[in-house]
VEXDREN-2710 file (C-alpha; in Angstrom, 1 decimal):
% VEXDREN-2710
k/r/px/py/pz
1/MET/-3.1/23.5/-8.1
2/THR/-1.2/21.2/-10.4
3/ASP/-1.7/17.5/-10.6
4/THR/1.6/16.9/-8.8
5/ALA/0.7/19.4/-6.0
6/ARG/-2.8/17.9/-5.2
7/PRO/-3.0/15.4/-2.3
8/ARG/-2.2/12.0/-3.7
9/SER/-3.3/8.5/-2.8
10/LEU/-0.9/5.6/-2.3
11/PHE/-1.9/4.4/-5.8
12/ASP/-1.2/7.7/-7.4
13/LYS/2.3/7.8/-5.8
14/LEU/3.2/4.3/-7.0
15/TRP/1.8/4.9/-10.5
16/ASP/3.6/8.3/-11.0
17/ALA/6.9/6.9/-9.7
18/HIS/7.0/4.1/-12.3
19/VAL/5.8/5.9/-15.5
20/VAL/8.4/5.8/-18.2
21/VAL/6.1/7.3/-20.8
22/PRO/2.8/8.8/-19.8
23/GLU/-0.4/7.5/-21.4
24/SER/-2.2/9.5/-24.1
25/GLU/-5.6/9.1/-25.8
26/ASP/-3.9/6.9/-28.4
27/SER/-1.6/4.8/-26.3
28/PRO/-1.3/3.4/-22.7
29/ALA/1.4/4.4/-20.3
30/ILE/4.7/2.5/-20.2
31/LEU/5.4/1.4/-16.6
32/PHE/8.7/0.2/-15.3
33/ILE/8.4/-3.1/-13.4
34/ASP/10.5/-3.6/-10.2
35/LEU/9.8/-7.4/-9.8
36/HIS/8.6/-10.0/-12.2
37/LEU/7.5/-13.3/-10.6
38/VAL/7.4/-16.3/-12.9
39/HIS/5.9/-19.8/-12.6
40/GLU/5.7/-22.8/-14.9
41/VAL/2.2/-22.5/-16.3
42/THR/2.1/-19.0/-17.9
43/SER/5.7/-18.7/-18.9
44/PRO/6.6/-21.3/-21.6
45/GLN/4.9/-19.4/-24.4
46/ALA/6.5/-16.2/-23.2
47/PHE/10.0/-17.7/-23.3
48/ALA/9.3/-19.2/-26.7
49/MET/8.4/-15.7/-27.9
50/LEU/11.9/-14.5/-26.8
51/GLU/13.6/-17.4/-28.5
52/GLU/11.7/-16.8/-31.8
53/ARG/12.8/-13.1/-31.8
54/GLY/16.3/-13.8/-30.6
55/LEU/15.8/-11.7/-27.4
56/ALA/17.3/-12.0/-24.0
57/VAL/15.7/-11.5/-20.7
58/ARG/16.2/-7.8/-20.0
59/ARG/16.6/-7.9/-16.2
60/PRO/17.1/-11.4/-14.8
61/ASP/18.1/-9.8/-11.6
62/LEU/14.5/-8.4/-11.2
63/THR/12.9/-11.8/-12.2
64/GLN/12.2/-14.6/-9.7
65/ALA/10.8/-18.0/-10.7
66/THR/9.3/-20.7/-8.6
67/LEU/7.4/-24.0/-9.2
68/ASP/3.9/-24.3/-7.8
69/HIS/0.9/-24.9/-10.0
70/SER/1.8/-28.3/-11.6
71/THR/4.0/-29.7/-8.8
72/PRO/2.7/-32.8/-6.9
73/THR/1.9/-32.5/-3.2
74/LEU/2.7/-36.1/-2.7
75/PRO/6.4/-37.2/-2.2
76/ALA/8.4/-39.2/-4.7
77/GLY/7.7/-42.9/-5.0
78/ALA/10.1/-45.8/-4.5
79/ASP/11.6/-45.1/-7.9
80/GLY/12.5/-41.6/-6.9
81/ARG/10.0/-40.0/-9.3
82/LEU/7.4/-37.4/-8.3
83/PRO/3.8/-38.5/-9.1
84/TYR/3.0/-35.9/-11.8
85/ALA/-0.6/-35.8/-12.8
86/THR/0.2/-35.7/-16.5
87/GLU/3.2/-35.7/-18.8
88/ALA/2.3/-32.1/-19.7
89/ALA/2.6/-31.0/-16.0
90/GLU/6.1/-32.6/-15.8
91/LYS/7.0/-31.0/-19.1
92/GLN/6.0/-27.6/-17.8
93/VAL/8.3/-28.0/-14.8
94/ARG/11.2/-29.2/-16.9
95/GLN/10.7/-26.3/-19.4
96/LEU/10.9/-23.7/-16.7
97/GLU/14.0/-25.2/-15.3
98/GLU/15.6/-25.1/-18.8
99/ASN/14.4/-21.5/-19.5
100/CYS/15.7/-20.2/-16.2
101/ALA/19.1/-21.8/-16.7
102/ARG/19.3/-20.5/-20.2
103/HIS/18.4/-16.9/-19.2
104/GLY/20.2/-16.7/-15.9
105/ILE/17.0/-16.4/-13.8
106/ASP/17.0/-17.6/-10.2
107/LEU/14.6/-20.5/-9.8
108/LEU/13.2/-21.9/-6.6
109/GLY/13.5/-25.5/-7.8
110/LEU/12.0/-28.7/-6.5
111/ASP/14.9/-29.2/-4.1
112/ASP/15.1/-25.6/-3.0
113/PRO/14.1/-25.2/0.7
114/ARG/12.6/-21.8/-0.1
115/ARG/10.2/-23.1/-2.8
116/GLY/6.5/-22.5/-2.6
117/ILE/3.5/-20.8/-4.1
118/VAL/4.6/-17.7/-6.0
119/HIS/2.4/-15.3/-3.9
120/VAL/3.7/-16.9/-0.7
121/VAL/7.4/-17.0/-1.4
122/GLY/7.7/-13.4/-2.7
123/PRO/6.8/-11.9/0.7
124/GLU/8.6/-14.6/2.6
125/LEU/11.9/-13.8/0.9
126/GLY/11.5/-10.1/1.3
127/LEU/11.3/-9.6/-2.5
128/THR/7.9/-8.0/-2.1
129/GLN/8.4/-4.5/-0.7
130/PRO/6.4/-1.3/-0.4
131/GLY/6.6/1.0/-3.3
132/LYS/7.4/-1.7/-5.9
133/THR/5.6/-2.5/-9.1
134/ILE/5.1/-6.3/-9.1
135/VAL/3.7/-8.4/-11.9
136/CYS/3.2/-12.1/-12.5
137/GLY/1.3/-14.3/-15.0
138/ASP/-1.3/-15.1/-12.3
139/SER/-4.5/-13.3/-11.3
140/HIS/-3.8/-13.3/-7.6
141/THR/-0.7/-11.1/-7.9
142/SER/-2.8/-8.5/-6.1
143/THR/-1.7/-10.4/-3.0
144/HIS/1.5/-8.4/-2.9
145/GLY/-0.4/-5.1/-2.6
146/ALA/-0.7/-5.9/1.1
147/PHE/2.8/-4.4/1.4
148/GLY/1.9/-1.1/-0.3
149/ALA/3.1/-2.4/-3.7
150/LEU/1.4/-1.9/-7.1
151/ALA/0.9/-5.5/-8.0
152/PHE/-1.3/-7.1/-10.6
153/GLY/-1.6/-10.2/-12.8
154/ILE/-0.7/-10.1/-16.5
155/GLY/-1.3/-12.3/-19.5
156/THR/1.1/-14.7/-21.2
157/THR/1.9/-12.2/-24.0
158/GLU/2.6/-9.5/-21.3
159/VAL/4.9/-11.9/-19.5
160/GLY/6.9/-12.0/-22.7
161/HIS/6.9/-8.2/-22.9
162/VAL/8.2/-7.8/-19.3
163/LEU/10.8/-10.5/-19.8
164/ALA/12.1/-8.6/-22.9
165/THR/11.8/-5.0/-21.7
166/GLN/11.1/-4.9/-17.9
167/CYS/8.3/-2.6/-18.9
168/LEU/4.6/-2.9/-19.4
169/LEU/1.9/-1.0/-21.3
170/GLN/-1.0/-0.1/-19.0
171/ARG/-4.0/2.3/-18.9
172/LYS/-4.3/3.8/-15.4
173/PRO/-7.3/2.4/-13.5
174/LYS/-9.6/4.6/-11.5
175/SER/-9.1/4.5/-7.7
176/MET/-11.4/3.1/-5.0
177/ARG/-11.1/3.1/-1.2
178/ILE/-12.9/0.4/0.8
179/ASP/-13.1/1.3/4.4
180/PHE/-13.7/-1.5/6.9
181/ALA/-15.1/0.4/9.8
182/GLY/-15.1/-1.0/13.3
183/GLU/-13.5/-4.1/14.8
184/LEU/-14.0/-7.7/13.8
185/ALA/-15.8/-10.0/16.1
186/PRO/-13.7/-12.9/17.7
187/GLY/-13.3/-15.8/15.3
188/VAL/-13.8/-13.6/12.2
189/GLY/-10.8/-13.3/9.9
190/ALA/-9.5/-11.7/6.7
191/LYS/-11.2/-14.3/4.4
192/ASP/-14.5/-13.5/6.0
193/MET/-13.8/-9.8/5.4
194/ALA/-13.0/-10.5/1.8
195/LEU/-16.1/-12.6/1.1
196/ALA/-18.4/-10.1/2.9
197/MET/-16.9/-7.2/0.9
198/ILE/-17.4/-9.1/-2.4
199/ALA/-20.9/-10.0/-1.5
200/GLN/-21.6/-6.3/-0.8
201/ILE/-20.1/-4.8/-3.9
202/GLY/-20.5/-7.7/-6.3
203/ALA/-18.0/-9.7/-8.4
204/ASP/-17.6/-6.8/-10.7
205/GLY/-17.9/-4.1/-8.1
206/GLY/-14.2/-3.2/-8.3
207/GLN/-13.9/-3.6/-12.1
208/GLY/-11.8/-0.8/-13.5
209/TYR/-10.4/0.2/-10.1
210/ALA/-7.3/0.0/-8.1
211/VAL/-8.6/-0.6/-4.6
212/GLU/-7.0/0.6/-1.4
213/PHE/-8.2/-1.2/1.7
214/ALA/-8.4/1.0/4.8
215/GLY/-10.1/1.3/8.2
216/ALA/-9.5/0.1/11.7
217/ALA/-10.2/-3.6/10.9
218/VAL/-7.6/-3.5/8.1
219/LYS/-5.1/-1.7/10.3
220/ALA/-5.5/-4.4/12.9
221/LEU/-4.8/-7.3/10.5
222/SER/-1.5/-9.1/10.5
223/MET/0.5/-9.1/7.2
224/GLU/-0.8/-12.5/6.5
225/GLY/-4.4/-11.3/6.9
226/ARG/-3.7/-8.3/4.7
227/MET/-2.3/-10.7/2.0
228/THR/-5.5/-12.7/2.2
229/LEU/-7.6/-9.6/1.7
230/CYS/-5.6/-8.2/-1.2
231/ASN/-5.5/-11.7/-2.8
232/MET/-9.3/-11.7/-3.0
233/ALA/-9.4/-8.1/-4.5
234/ILE/-9.3/-9.7/-8.0
235/GLU/-12.5/-11.6/-7.1
236/ALA/-14.3/-8.3/-6.8
237/GLY/-13.1/-7.4/-10.3
238/ALA/-10.4/-5.0/-9.1
239/ARG/-7.1/-4.7/-11.0
240/VAL/-5.2/-4.0/-7.8
241/GLY/-5.7/-4.4/-4.1
242/MET/-3.4/-2.6/-1.7
243/VAL/-2.9/-1.6/2.0
244/ALA/-0.7/1.3/3.1
245/PRO/2.6/0.2/4.6
246/ASP/3.0/0.7/8.4
247/GLU/4.9/-0.7/11.4
248/THR/3.3/-4.1/10.9
249/THR/4.7/-4.1/7.3
250/TYR/8.2/-3.1/8.4
251/ALA/8.3/-5.6/11.3
252/TYR/7.3/-8.4/8.8
253/LEU/10.0/-7.5/6.3
254/GLN/13.0/-6.7/8.5
255/GLY/15.6/-9.4/8.4
256/ARG/14.2/-11.3/5.4
257/GLU/16.6/-12.5/2.8
258/HIS/16.1/-9.8/0.2
259/ALA/15.1/-6.9/2.5
260/PRO/17.5/-4.0/2.8
261/ARG/19.9/-4.1/5.7
262/GLY/21.7/-1.6/7.9
263/LYS/21.5/2.0/6.7
264/ALA/19.8/0.8/3.5
265/TRP/17.0/-0.5/5.7
266/GLU/16.7/2.8/7.5
267/ALA/16.6/4.7/4.2
268/ALA/14.0/2.3/2.8
269/VAL/11.7/2.7/5.8
270/GLU/12.0/6.4/5.5
271/ARG/10.9/6.2/1.9
272/TRP/8.1/3.8/2.7
273/ARG/6.7/6.1/5.4
274/ALA/5.9/8.7/2.6
275/LEU/3.8/6.2/0.6
276/PRO/0.4/6.2/2.5
277/SER/-2.4/8.2/1.0
278/GLU/-2.5/11.8/2.1
279/PRO/-5.5/12.8/4.3
280/ASP/-7.2/14.8/1.6
281/ALA/-6.5/12.4/-1.3
282/VAL/-9.6/12.0/-3.5
283/PHE/-10.7/8.6/-4.7
284/ASP/-13.0/8.0/-7.7
285/SER/-15.2/5.8/-5.5
286/GLU/-15.5/5.2/-1.7
287/VAL/-17.1/2.1/-0.1
288/ARG/-17.8/1.4/3.6
289/VAL/-18.1/-2.1/5.0
290/ASP/-19.3/-2.6/8.6
291/ALA/-16.5/-4.9/9.9
292/ALA/-18.3/-5.5/13.2
293/ALA/-21.3/-7.0/11.4
294/ILE/-19.2/-9.6/9.6
295/ARG/-19.6/-13.3/10.6
296/PRO/-17.8/-16.4/9.4
297/MET/-18.7/-16.6/5.7
298/ILE/-19.1/-19.2/3.0
299/THR/-20.1/-19.1/-0.6
300/PHE/-23.2/-20.9/-1.9
301/GLY/-23.1/-20.2/-5.6
302/VAL/-20.6/-20.3/-8.5
303/SER/-19.2/-16.8/-8.0
304/PRO/-17.3/-15.4/-5.0
305/ASP/-20.0/-12.8/-4.5
306/ALA/-22.6/-15.4/-3.7
307/ALA/-21.5/-15.4/0.0
308/ALA/-23.4/-15.4/3.3
309/PRO/-22.8/-16.2/6.9
310/ALA/-22.1/-19.9/7.4
311/GLY/-24.6/-20.1/10.2
312/GLY/-27.4/-18.8/8.0
313/ARG/-29.9/-20.1/5.4
314/VAL/-29.6/-20.4/1.7
315/PRO/-30.9/-17.2/0.1
316/ILE/-33.9/-17.5/-2.3
317/PRO/-32.6/-17.0/-5.9
318/ALA/-33.9/-13.9/-7.6
319/THR/-32.6/-14.4/-11.1
320/ALA/-32.3/-17.1/-13.7
321/ASP/-28.5/-17.2/-13.2
322/GLU/-28.9/-17.6/-9.4
323/ARG/-31.5/-20.4/-9.9
324/GLU/-29.0/-22.1/-12.3
325/ALA/-26.2/-21.7/-9.7
326/ASN/-28.4/-23.1/-7.0
327/HIS/-29.3/-26.1/-9.2
328/TYR/-25.6/-26.8/-9.9
329/MET/-24.7/-26.5/-6.2
330/ARG/-27.7/-28.5/-5.1
331/PHE/-28.5/-26.0/-2.4
332/THR/-32.2/-25.7/-1.3
333/PRO/-33.4/-22.1/-0.9
334/ASP/-34.4/-21.0/2.6
335/ARG/-32.9/-24.1/4.2
336/PRO/-30.0/-23.9/6.7
337/PHE/-26.5/-24.2/5.2
338/ALA/-25.8/-26.7/7.9
339/GLU/-28.0/-29.3/6.0
340/MET/-25.3/-29.5/3.3
341/ALA/-23.1/-32.5/3.7
342/VAL/-19.4/-32.1/2.7
343/ASN/-17.2/-34.6/0.9
344/ARG/-13.8/-32.9/0.9
345/VAL/-12.0/-30.0/2.6
346/PHE/-9.0/-28.2/1.2
347/ILE/-6.9/-25.9/3.4
348/GLY/-4.3/-24.2/1.3
349/SER/-3.7/-22.0/-1.8
350/CYS/-2.1/-18.5/-2.1
351/THR/-5.2/-17.2/-0.2
352/ASN/-5.0/-19.3/3.0
353/SER/-1.9/-21.5/3.2
354/ARG/0.3/-19.4/5.6
355/LEU/1.3/-20.3/9.1
356/SER/-1.4/-18.3/10.8
357/ASP/-4.0/-20.0/8.5
358/LEU/-2.7/-23.4/9.5
359/ARG/-2.7/-22.4/13.2
360/GLU/-6.3/-21.3/12.9
361/ALA/-7.4/-24.6/11.3
362/ALA/-5.4/-26.6/13.9
363/GLU/-7.1/-24.9/16.7
364/ILE/-10.4/-26.3/15.5
365/MET/-9.0/-29.8/14.7
366/ARG/-6.9/-30.2/17.8
367/GLY/-8.2/-33.2/19.8
368/ARG/-11.0/-33.8/17.3
369/ARG/-11.5/-36.2/14.3
370/VAL/-12.4/-35.4/10.7
371/ALA/-15.9/-36.9/10.1
372/GLU/-16.1/-40.3/8.6
373/GLY/-16.0/-40.3/4.8
374/ILE/-14.4/-36.8/4.6
375/THR/-11.1/-36.3/2.8
376/ALA/-9.3/-33.3/4.2
377/LEU/-6.1/-32.0/2.6
378/VAL/-3.8/-29.5/4.4
379/VAL/-1.3/-28.0/2.0
380/PRO/1.2/-25.4/3.2
381/GLY/2.1/-22.6/0.9
382/SER/5.9/-23.1/1.0
383/GLN/8.6/-25.3/2.3
384/ALA/9.4/-22.6/5.0
385/ILE/5.8/-22.7/6.2
386/ARG/5.8/-26.5/6.2
387/ARG/9.0/-26.6/8.4
388/ALA/7.6/-23.9/10.8
389/ALA/4.3/-25.8/11.1
390/GLU/6.0/-29.1/11.8
391/ALA/8.2/-27.3/14.4
392/GLU/5.0/-26.3/16.2
393/GLY/3.5/-29.8/15.9
394/LEU/0.7/-28.6/13.6
395/ASP/1.3/-31.5/11.3
396/THR/0.7/-33.9/14.2
397/VAL/-2.6/-32.1/15.0
398/PHE/-3.8/-32.6/11.4
399/LEU/-2.6/-36.1/11.1
400/GLU/-4.1/-37.2/14.4
401/ALA/-7.4/-35.6/13.3
402/GLY/-7.3/-37.7/10.2
403/ALA/-6.4/-35.0/7.7
404/GLU/-3.6/-35.4/5.0
405/TRP/-0.5/-33.3/5.4
406/ARG/1.0/-32.5/2.0
407/LEU/4.0/-30.9/0.3
408/PRO/3.7/-27.2/-0.8
409/GLY/1.9/-26.2/-4.0
410/CYS/-1.2/-24.7/-5.5
411/SER/-2.9/-28.2/-5.2
412/MET/-6.7/-28.2/-5.3
413/CYS/-7.1/-24.4/-5.8
414/ILE/-6.8/-25.0/-9.5
415/ALA/-6.5/-28.8/-9.6
416/MET/-3.7/-28.8/-12.2
417/ASN/-1.5/-31.2/-10.3
418/GLY/-4.0/-34.0/-9.8
419/ASP/-5.4/-32.9/-6.5
420/GLN/-9.1/-32.5/-7.2
421/GLY/-12.5/-33.6/-6.1
422/ALA/-14.6/-36.3/-7.7
423/PRO/-17.7/-35.4/-9.8
424/GLY/-20.5/-34.3/-7.6
425/ASP/-18.3/-33.7/-4.5
426/LEU/-19.1/-30.7/-2.3
427/VAL/-15.6/-29.2/-1.4
428/VAL/-15.2/-26.6/1.3
429/SER/-12.0/-24.8/0.2
430/THR/-9.9/-21.9/1.5
431/SER/-8.9/-21.1/-2.1
432/ASN/-10.2/-18.1/-4.0
433/ARG/-12.5/-19.2/-6.8
434/ASN/-15.7/-21.3/-6.8
435/PHE/-16.2/-21.3/-10.6
436/VAL/-17.8/-24.4/-12.2
437/GLY/-15.2/-27.1/-12.6
438/ARG/-12.4/-25.2/-10.9
439/GLN/-11.6/-28.1/-8.6
440/GLY/-12.5/-30.9/-11.0
441/LYS/-15.3/-31.8/-13.4
442/ASP/-18.8/-31.3/-11.7
443/VAL/-17.2/-30.5/-8.4
444/ARG/-19.1/-28.0/-6.2
445/THR/-16.9/-25.5/-4.4
446/VAL/-17.7/-23.6/-1.2
447/LEU/-15.2/-20.9/-0.3
448/ALA/-14.4/-20.3/3.3
449/GLY/-11.7/-19.3/5.8
450/PRO/-9.4/-21.8/7.5
451/ALA/-11.5/-22.0/10.7
452/THR/-14.7/-22.6/8.9
453/ALA/-13.1/-25.2/6.6
454/ALA/-11.6/-27.1/9.5
455/ALA/-14.9/-27.0/11.4
456/CYS/-16.7/-28.4/8.3
457/ALA/-14.2/-31.2/8.1
458/ILE/-15.0/-32.1/11.7
459/ALA/-18.7/-31.8/11.5
460/GLY/-19.1/-33.4/8.1
461/HIS/-21.4/-30.6/6.9
462/ILE/-21.3/-26.9/6.6
463/VAL/-21.1/-25.3/10.0
464/ASP/-20.3/-22.0/11.7
465/PRO/-16.9/-22.4/13.4
466/TRP/-18.3/-20.4/16.3
467/ASP/-20.1/-23.6/17.3
468/TYR/-16.6/-25.0/18.1
469/LEU/-15.0/-21.8/19.4
470/ASN/-18.0/-21.1/21.7
471/GLY/-17.9/-24.6/22.9
472/GLU/-14.2/-24.3/23.8
473/ALA/-14.9/-21.0/25.6
474/ALA/-17.7/-22.7/27.6
475/CYS/-15.4/-25.5/28.6
476/ALA/-12.6/-23.1/29.6
477/ALA/-15.1/-21.2/31.8
END
């Protein structure tokens, strides 16, 4: 049996279809890139490299830019100027505008009604499609793998390579399948799945692998849930996270701005139906996660794999690193998480800023008030999500609860735009990283899903959202 005749995985099919030059012992493979997503933070040096070498962007038609990391989430002041956090942040925005204009790249600018976080707008516009190779100078490009795409983050130098050649040098990762067996309990979502999975395999458990998520619980997720799961694959160390395309994928994409239409749509779906892993495909590693056992999760340390059920107790640290993390987070071993008071709550980021995330948070906040002294920011992932949420009245729910309703952007996820916690704050965040200082100097970050974050804002301390969901159920009965 030849390599091309053996049963292939989704990853094998995507890799093989994009190899321009195969890898050898001496050199990586050269891959063709179908879609290059660009934002203002990791692109200035790459464009400067092109200028220095007198190069043009090879395929501006396959390049899409947006503004997200450094953009304020507060509106312009009376003078019409946006409240940029720093001159450097404003300069990054202006630089991308100039670079895109010079090289003929479509930019979702500040006034564009389609603008938003790079990993939100790609799918929204139908640019993200099954079978594509997608790269971006951002770690969480794995998000796009939810559509059955081969999507991964690249460094600034590689951004320059792709701009100049539309190709990328890569060594082929090994393959891993993570099977979420069973059905999720009510009130448990994709973020909880991701944190439970990372806690099980470790923050480096997926290192060196392209991961395919499978199983009944994954199949049952919406596209937005699949995006959350694939977004967090990088936090398990994986190069790639992906889900096989199916009817859920096609239903999400049909009719979107850049999706094929008419006969081209029918032909595309026929191609996409051939992408899922074949039944006998062999993976280098297989992992099983008991989906039915997952509960609403939080992190308690300074790595995403330090995660446990929100309704539980702080684990007793076993290593010096864990004791140091506990000391930083000020968590007391073997005490209930519910004893931990919260200062801020952030609902947003490329992990959890989509409409379903906002609906989930609003269900908890509806008719309730954010606890006194808590600052709660709700930041939609795009202008389209903001409009849709306002059309449903979700903004009113948040505002009446005492939360802030902001403009789209990365916001507190990486705190580059001035949205950040104060030193010592405990922030419950729906973002993806809880590293020391990620959300501001000496800020302590607890990762959680939208329902848990919203419940913490109402309670004023860490809490299992089931406390609210069960209460509602009891009232309804």
